[in-house]
N, C-alpha and C positions, 0 to 999 in steps of 0.2 A: 527191575533189577538186571544190572549188568551182566553179560556174558559170563564173566569167569567167577563172578558170587554163584549165581542160576552153575553151571555145572558143578563147582563143592558143595551145592547145596544138594543137586540129585545124589553125590555121595551120600550124605550123613548118615550116621545109625544113630538113633537114640538112647544114652544108655537108658537100663531101668532102677528104679529111686532103689529098690534091692543091691544091684551093681554095685555101686555108686554108698551105702549108706558099708555096704562090707570091705570097702576101700579105702581105706585112712590114705594118702593120697586123690585120688577121689571128693571123698568124700570135705580133704581142704579144699580143694579148686574150689567148686561150688560153692561151700559157709562162704567163702572167699573171696568168689566173682557175686555173688546176695550184694554185697557194699557196696561195689563198683556202681558211678553214674555214669547213666546214658549223657549224651550228648546229639541233639537233634542235628547242629545243623551238618552233621556229615555222616550224621546216618550210624552214630556210637548205638548199637546194643548190645547189653550184656543179656545171654539166657539164664529163666531159670529151671536147667535141668543141663546137663551135658551129651555131648558128642562124639560118635567117633568116626572119626577119618584114615582110611588105607589107601597112603600115594605106596608105591614103589616101593618104596626100601624103606619106609618108616608108619609111626603110629600116631597119629598124637588126642587131644581129648578136645575141640574146640570148647570155647565158654561164651564165646561176641564175638559180631563183627563191623564194621564200619561202611562207609560205602565207594572204600577199596579193598579193603579185604579181610578174613578173618584171626580171630586173636584164639590162642595154642598155646596147650601144653604138651611135652614133647616128659613121660614119661619114664624115656626112658633115660635120654641124658636131664632130665630136671630139669628143665626149661625152659621158660616163658617168652614164644613170637608172634611173630604175626605173620601171617600167609599172605599173598597177592601176585596180583600177575605184572612182569616185566620182559622186557622183551618178551612176549609171545611165550611167556613161560612162568611156571610160578617156582618163584623167590618168597624164604623162609629170612627173615629180618628178626635178631634177637632182640626184644625187649629187656628181660631182666631177671637173676638168676630165680625168682622165689617166688611166689607167687604174690605172696600180704610187702614186697616191694612195689609188685606191678600196681597193686592196692592201691599203697601211696601216692607213686607216681601218678599212675593216669588222677584220682581223683585230687589232686593239689594240680593238677596241668589244672582239669577243670574247668574247676575252682579260681585256677590265671588268668584264664581266657573268662570264664563270666564277670571277672572285675575291670575288661577290658572293655566287655562288652559294654559294661554299666557306666564304667568311666574313660569313654571312646576319648580324648582328652587328654589320662590324670602324665604329672609330666613323669610319675615315679614309676611307668611302664619299664621300661629298660631295668630299674632297677627290681621291678618285682621277676623277670625274667631268670637274670643276674642271679637272684639271690635263692633261684629255683633252680634251676645245674648247679648250683653251690650244696647247695642240700643236698640234690641227686650224684652230683661224687658221693658224697660224707655216706649214707642208702649206701649203693649200687652203682660201684668204680667199674664192675664189666661194663653198666649198661650203655654206661656213658663216655667208654673208653678209645668207640670204634667211632669217628663222626657220618659210616653207616648203617649205626645200627637205629632202634627208633627211636628214641627219645631224644638222641642232640637234632636229629631228619622233625622233630616236631619241635623243640622250642627256633630252629634255624625257620619251619615254617612262619610260626605262630613274631619271630622280633624283623619277618622281611616279609610282612604281611600275604602270606598263602596261605595257612589257616583260614578256612569258611567261621565268621565273624557273625554269620545272618544266617539262611536257607538257601541263597539264589543261587551255588553252584548243586546243592544236591538240585531244587527244582530244576536248573542246565539235564545236569543227569539227565534225570526226571525227561524232561521234554525228551531227549534221542532216543534213551531207553523206548517209549510208546514211541513213538517213527520206526523203529526195525523193527 
């Protein structure tokens, strides 16, 4: 596990089933996050329980991670974000305005990636990206209005060939962390 991920993992506190069941927002996050598709080529995993992460000024609910960061809900501001390390500091990147939108965005993105893996030479792969981008704008404009938000970055990574379509990058990072 990379050092940033481990530093956060050490600070996660699991929420009890009772806490989750007695809070409508937490219950909905858990219910929705159980519908998210994992993607092993970049270590994307979603949890069967929720975790509390208290930072200096914020209180986040963590519901999954990939090899670069954690997916969270900010219950105070009610949005979905991605916590990652950038320039030796934790950065929060906006994903979606609602958990339902995140589920739709993530699952449609992963399904598109899986099609690209299955049909690497498909002539319509650019069309798939364009259609996904249009759908994203329609569903949650706020998620797409800034190129530094999570989904515009992910779409760019796929379009430029930076998003992992196999396990090579994951294995590379795993070997680096095992050596250190």
